[in-house]
C-alpha angles and dihedrals in degrees: 000000000000119000122239124208121250099236107103094233099029091094090061092049089049089053093051091046089055088054090046090241118134110201116213108234091204109033113198099192113132092209115125118228091192127029122180120187126190092328120182128176136184136163124245088257087071095250109143112219104170131021131189097340119180121182141162121197109191122214115265096017134116109227126184128208110203137181144108123305112281095023094116103263098129090041088059090051091052089051090055090051093048094243090121130029123218123248087227138351131046139282117197122187120183086354094302123114113233096195100092101019120128119242095256089053090051089051090052091054092045090064085073092051137063136194131211104203124213108276091010102269094226119180101259095208094052128078122241089262094049092048092057093041093052099084091043091055093044099047108026139051095223116143119247095256091057091045089052093052093046094048091051089048092052092046090047089053090059093041097251107103088118091056096055092114097050124105120231090253088061095054128089118236092261093047092049090052090052091051089050088052091051089051091048091057095039093110096037095248121204092217125036120188121198122199108200095324092177099051115129096001127135116239095263095049090044092055092045093051091047093052092046093052090054096042095046093046090056094042092052095040085232134145121242132200117192124195105197150147093205102101105173097048092044094051089059094061111024129093097205139009134208117199116208125195127169091354096305135097105248099173142004139178147107122311092266092048091051093048091054096039117135093199100121096224093047092046092051092046096047096046097037095235116180098225135030135092085344099057125217092221119064109229110278140155121276107300097233095046091045092055091052094049094097123236096329109107 
């Protein structure tokens, strides 16, 4: 049995070396993998979710989309994956507009993308190994010996080669998220989208996942988009941040720019302040008059 190096991402570099491909750990290309122009979206009920969104996601970068629950972050991610179409505006991925594409054309583009779903979404009746092997068997014609080596390499990259035989029910939350990450990079995607990758993790697992997202992005020469509430962990690994509130982008910038932002909502969100644009008290009548209003709430 061949030996694998100990470094978490060394297995991936070994893989690229075998293919005579040298990934650039810090790509400098100014090309944009995702471009969003004046995008708006609303449901048939008339509820407006997103309004006049403009974004640029450069190749090779890790970009975060932050904001409160319900502000439209995951909806944006679904637009980028072609699962939803905007009411107006344009979404371009890899230079191709998704707005009027047919479903088979969307599927073709998705082969260059990958998604890490919130809480991992592993197949519960498949082992760790089989979960990572699944996309390889579905979308490639590789023989089983090559699939085996690649699966072990991806699991090694996330530190779980020794857990390849375990079922999802035998994994901790952090381990399950790492297996899901190994599956997300199984086909070496150019664009990886993460929907709340840090949700429900303990501090150690959270730090491990954050470091893996950054390291694997650089090893693959990929582009990563993270939808998250976890400000402090994200600011350690991302290149750029967009803040969304009430369906609009209210601020954007690098980690340092966001930390020093004087936009009240951003400042409250980043520093976890109790009161601010997002009030502690839900709107209610005057306290004294409310108490004297009898039994009616």
